[in-house]
Structures are given as structure tokens and as C-alpha cells.
N, C-alpha and C positions, 0 to 999 in steps of 0.2 A: 505494499500499499504506501502511495506516495504522500509526501509531505503535505500536499495540497487536495488530498483526497475530498471530494464533494464540493470543492470551491468552484466559482464560475469567474472567467477572465473574458473581458472584453478588449480587443486590440485592433487598433486602427493602422492603416497601412500593412495589413496582414498577408496580401495577397503573393509575397515574394519578399526575398531579402532578409533584413532584420526582423521584420514583422512575422514572416513566416517562421523563422528560426525561434521566435519567442513563443509562437504559438505552440511549436513541437515541444519546446522546452517544458512549458507549464503542462501541457498535456501529459507528459512523461512523469509529473509530477502528482498528476490525479486531476488535474482541472478539466471541465468542460470548456469550450472556448466559443466565442462570438468572434468571429473573423471578418473585418470590415475593409474595404478599400473603394477608391475611387472608381466610379463606373465608367468613365470615359478618359479620353486624352485631354491634356491641356495643351492647345496649339503654340503656346509662347514658349513652352519648353523645347531644348535640342535634343532631347532623348526619350523613347517610347516610355510610357507609364506601364503598369501593370494593368491587364484586362480580366474579364469575368472568368476566363479559362484559368489563369493563374489563380485567382480566388477559390475556384472550385477545385483546384490542385491542393492547395492549403486544406480546405475540408477533408478531402480525401486521406491526405497524409494523417490528418488528426484523428480522423476515424479508423484509420488502421492502427493507429497507436491505442485503440481501445476507448476513446473517449468520443463525447457527442460534438458536434461542430455545427453552429447555425453561421451560414456565409451570407453577409448582407452586403449588397453594393451600397456606398456610403461615400458621399463628398462631406468633408469635415468642414467645408465653409459655408455649410447649409445647417443653421442651427437646429431647424425644424427637423431635418433628417437625422441628426444625431441623437436629439431628443427620442424621436421615434425609435430608433436603434435601441436606445436604453430601455424604453417600453416595452419593446419585443423581447428584449432578454429577460425583463422580469416576469412577462407574461409565460414564457417558453421554460424558464428555468426556476423561477420563483425568487431568485436573488441575485445580486451582482457584488462580487467580492473583491475582484481586482480589476485595475483598467491600466492598460499600456497604451497611452498617448503618444503613437510612434508615426502617425502619417507626416510625410516630410517631402519637399521636393527643393532642387537645387539649380542654381544658375550661377555660371562665373564669368569674370570678366572685369575690366575696371570699371569705377563707378560710373564714370561719363558716358559708357556704354550702356547703362541700365536704363530700360524703359520704364516709364510709368505702369506699363502692364506687367512687365516683369517684376517690377517691385510688389505690385498690388497682388500678384499671384503668390509670390512668397511669403508676404506678410499675412494674407488670408489664409494659407494653407498650414504654415509652420507656427505662426503664433495664434491668431484668431481661431484656427482649427483646434489648438490646444486648450484654448480658453471654452470653445463650445462643448469640448470633450469634458473637462473637469466640471462645467455648470451642470452638465446632464448627467454625471455620474454620482457626484457627491451627495446629493439629497437621499437617494436609498441607501448609501454607505453610512450617512450620519444617523438616518432613521434605525438603521440595524447595529449602529454603534460598533461598525466594524468595516475596514476598508483598506487596500493597499494600491495606491496609484503611482505609477511609475512614468515618467514623462522622459522623453527622448529630445536630449539637446545634443551638443557636439564639443569636441575641443575647439571648434570655431566658435563657441560660446565662452570660452575662457581666454582667448587671445586675439591679437588682430592677426588677419591673414590676408595679404594683398589679394585683389581679384577675387573676395569672397565678401566684401562689405555688405551688401545687402542681404546674403544668406547668413552671415554671422551675426547682423542685427537681429534677425529674428532667434537665433539660438541664445544670444545673450538674454533676450526678452523672455524667453520661456523659463529660464532659469529664476528671472526675478519674480515671475507669476507663481512658479511652483513653490518656491520658498515661502513666498507671502500666504500663499494658501494653506501651507503646511502649518503656519502659526493659526490659522483661523480654525482649523480642524483638528488640532493636537490633542484637545481634551475629549475627543469622542470617538476615540478608537480608530480613528484613520489618519494613515501615513501618506506623506506626498513626498515622493524622492525623485532624483534626476540621474541618468545615466548620459555620460558625455563621451561618445567615444571619438577618436580620430577616425581618419578614413577607413572605411570599410568595404571589402570587395564584394559589392553587390551589383545588380544591373544600373543601379542610379550612376554608379561610377564606371562601369565597364559593360555596357548593353550587350556586347558579343564576348562572352568568355572565350570564345576560339582564337579572337583576335588579341595579341599581346598590346599593350598600351605603348605608345612611343617611349624611348629611354628618358625624354627630358620631361615627360609627364609623372612617370614613375620618381624621377629625381625630385620633382617638386613635391610629391607626396613624402618622400622620406626626409627631406631637408629639416623638419622640425622634431624628428624621433630621434632620443639618444639610442634607442635599440633600433638598429639600422635596417628596418623593414618599411615597405612602402605603406601596408595597410593591415589590418586586422580582419578576422572572419567574424561573419553574423553570430556564431556560437560564442566568441569571444564576449559579446555583449550580452547575448541571452544568458551566460552564467551570472552577470551582475543582475539583470532583471530578476531571475529565480530568487537569488540571495535576497534582494529586497521585498520580492513577495511574499517570502517565507519568515521574514523578520517578525518576531512576535510582538514588536510594537514598540522599540526602543530606538530606532531610527526614522528621523523624519526632518525633511529640509536638506539632506544630504546630497552632495554632488558626486557620483562616482565616477571617476575618471578612468576611461580604457583608452590611455594614450601612447602606449609604446615608450614610456618614460618621460613624454613631453610635460608631465605636471612637475617634474623636478626642476622645470625652467620658471614656473609661475613663482611669484612672490607669496 
């Protein structure tokens, strides 16, 4: 029996990459999963997003692990849709215990090349989407006086990185949001913590894994890392998510950095 037997976890951005890894890691600990992901493309981005087939694959893998999985197409920019997903979770499972606010998108380039549309897309998804998620999941958690919330930030939310100013602004923002909310609910059995990975080898970074990235791109990923690797794997982040989800309730407002040693450079 896993340490989370009988718990229910809602995960945004669950169709692939980190979100899928988190779903499988939590399922391995006994969780039933509500897997949510955006139902269509965002034309402003330069890489393909996950699709419904990816989301169905996540659900199938969770079920193969012996857990129930409810797969919901969901755009976290839509507050009504996020609220409806939580209501569906409560209707189908009876409770909601864990939420992983993981949905996010990225666009790189100098700030003077960032259009209003790109800025609005990143802020609406990465920051406002987390706001929508927290606002929807906290009421049932507070009512049952138990909840574990994990928000995905980035090492880009802990330091300045050139050509990622707009993305990093959203990831700094979610840390402030999460830590402030952690203080609001700390007396009610609900914890809110943050994972801050460095570059993760996912389709967001490497859409076609059969094609190696150029050496200069890999070098850019590596330059901040005292451990000389360009990236980590989704499973590295999932271990942190499981740790925070299984915490007995003594950790809240924590930023868990999974950064190949880059934390050592921070004050």
C-alpha cells in the first residue's frame, strides 16, 4: 500500500512531460488522478503543445498502474473551466487532497522581441492559471482541513536569465503567490509549496527527442549549473512533488530547488 492510498490528486499540464511524470509518481503512491491539460494549440508559441491523445495516454498509463484517472481537457486561463474541473473531481471522487499547479508555457528571446500577445499568453497561463487553480482547489481542502498543494515555478524564478525575462517574471510571480497563500491556510491543515526545477528535458524544450539540440543551446542550458549537465529529467522533479505531497504537514511556503547545484550561487 502506497503512502497516499485513498488520496485524490488534480494535476494541470498532465498530458506529457513533468505533469505526466507527477501523475504516475503519485499514482504509484496510491493516488487516484485527475489529469488536466490544455485542449488546443496556442498559435503564438513556437513549439507544439500537448493534445488530447497525449492526455489520453497519461490516463491509460495511470490506469495501468492500478489507479483511477479522470482526464479533463482544461485551459487554466479559463477560471470557470478550472472551477468546473474541481467540481467534477468532487462529484466523481468525493474529495480532493492534492493539487499540482504545473501547467506552463515558455517563449525565449530578447525582451524587445516579446510581443504583447506573447507576454499576455505567458502571464495568463503561468501566473494567472496558477491563481485560478489555487482559488478553485483551496475551498474544498480548507473545508476538510487537509490539502497538499505544489506549484511549479523554475530556477528562472530564482535568478535572472537573459532572453527569458517574460517567462521568468511569471515564475517569480508564482513563488510570491504560493508563499503568501501558504500563510493564509497554514492553520487549516493545508500546505502550499513550490518546486523550482532548472531545465527539464521535456517536449517543451526538445519537441523532437530524436533530434539532438545544437551544441550552443546545450551549452546555454549548462552554463548556470555547477553540476555539468544541461538538464534534469521529469522524474527528478516528481520525487520532490511526492515528498511535498506526503509531508505530514510541517513544510509550507518551501521552495524546493532542483537545479543541478545552481542554488549554491544564490544569496
